[in-house]
C-alpha positions, 0 to 999 in steps of 0.5 A: 499499499502506498500513498501519493498526493495529486492536486490536493487529493490523497491517493492510497493504493489498495490493490488486493490479491484474489484467485491465487495470484492475481492482483486487482487494482484499487485505490481510495481517494480522499480530500478535505474541502470546507472542513469535511473529508470527502472519499471516493473508491476507485476499482478496475473492472474485474477482468483487469488483473496484474501479476504483481501488487506493484503493477496493480497499485501503479494502475490503481494510481493512474486510475485515481489520477485520471478520476481526479482530473475528470472531476476537477475539469468538470467543476471548472466548467 
């Protein structure tokens, strides 16, 4: 599990192992706004798996950053 920051949001990779030796990408995103904590869980499609936890975590962080980018661009409109 690793934690990184992107545009004020904290991203915590939470990839998990299932089916014996396959890793599923997952990340928890959180931000404090207006004195409140907002979180969002990002999970890949179930058919998207990786051989290693590191590869799944890397993908989870990319998914989380893309979600943040989409959200911030939608709010800017």
